[in-house]
N, C-alpha and C positions, 0 to 999 in steps of 0.2 A: 648901423644899428646898436642901440645901448645893450650892455649885458643885461640879462633879466636873472635875478637869483630866486631859484625855486627850492622849497624844503618838502619833502613827503613824510607825514608822520601817520602814527597810529599806535596801537597797543603793542605792535610786534604780532606775527602770527596772523596778520590779517591782509596779505597781500603785497608787502612792500617792495618783495622782489620782483614780482609782476610789474608793479607800478614803474620800477627803475628801469626795467626791459621796454616797458611801453614808451616811456619818456626820451630812452636812448634812439628809438626808432623814428624820432622827430627830426625834422632837419635843423642843422646848426645846434643839435643839443647834446650835452655831456653830463650824465649825471652818475654818481656813484651810489653804491648801497651800504649803509653802515661804515663810512669812511673811519679809517684810524688815523690817528689814535682814537679810541672810543672815548665819549664824553661821559663824565660823572653825571649822576642824577642831580647832584647839589653841587656841582664842582664851580669853580670860579669862572666868571663870565668872560675873563682873557682868553681862556681855552676855546670858547665857542668864536669870540672876535678873530682868534688866529685862524680857526676853522675855515671862517666866511672869507677872510683874506686870502686864504688859499683856493677857496671854490672860485672866487672872482678873477684868480689867475688861469683857471682852466679854459682851455681852448673852446670855442662856442658861443652863441649869443644866449642860450639858453643853458645855465649851470645848477648844480646843487647836489645836494645828497638826500637820500631816503633813510631814515631811521626813526624808530621808538624814542630814542634818547633826547630827541629835540622838544619833547612834550613839555616839559617844565621851563624851557627857554622861550616859549612862543611871544609872550608879551614882551620879553626884552628885544627879541627879532624884530618884532615889527615895530616897537618904538624907537630902535636904532639904526634900523634899515627898512624904512616904511614902504618901499616900492617892491619888497620881498612878496611872493606868491607862496601859500600854503595850500598843499593839496592833503586832506585829512581823510584816510581810510577807516570804514567801521565795518566790524565783523561781529556778528552776535556773541554776547558774553559766554556763552556754554562752548561755543566752539574754539574761542581763543582759549579758555582754560582748559579744553581738552587736548587741544594741539600743545600748550606749553606744559602740560603733565606728561604728554608722551615724549615731547623733544628734551626736557630738561632731567629726565631720570637721574637720579642721584645727585642732582645740583637744586639748590634753592635760592635764588637770587632775590627774593623777596622778604628775607629775614636776616637781622644780623645774625652770624654764626661764627664759629671758631674754627671749622673745617673738620670737625671730629664726627658728627652725623651726616653732614652733607659736603659734598667734595667744592672745594674753593675754585674760583675762575676770574677771568679777566673781565666777564659780564657782569659779576656780582655788583660792582660799582654804578653799573647804567640803569639801575633800577631802582623805584622807590622802596623804603622798608617799611614792614608794618609788624605790628604784634599778634601774630596768630600760631595757634598752636598747630593747626593742620595747613601744610602747604598750598593745598587747594583752596583754602580760604584767604591765604595770603594773595594767591594769585588772583581771585575773584576781584579784591579790593583793587 
C-alpha cells in the first residue's frame, strides 16, 4: 500500500488533539500533533518540505501531523503534494476566542510585541499578526 499523507488543520482550540488521537486509533496510522520544530506562519517553504519528508519517513500507511500552523500552507501543500488529504476542523468563533483567551493569559500571539506587556514564547511565530488594540479582537480575526 502506498503511504498516504494527511494533515489536520483548524484555528487551534478546535479539537486538533482529539483528531490526532482518533486518527492514531486507525490501523496502520501514525500521526503527531503540532510536531516540532514549530512552523512559522510566514516561514520559508523549505521548512515545510523538510517536515513533509520527515513525516513520509514515519512508520505507517497513513501519516501526518495535526496543527493550526499549516493553514497558510494549504495551497502549497496541495499544489506540490497533490495526493495529500486535509481534514479541517471548525468550531464556533466565540468558543475559539474564549478558549484562546483562557489558554493564553499573559501572552498575545496575534500582534507584534516587544515582550514588555505580553510574554514572548516560541508560539508567537506560529500565528498571523494583526493590528488590534485589544487581544480579543486580534484573536477574533
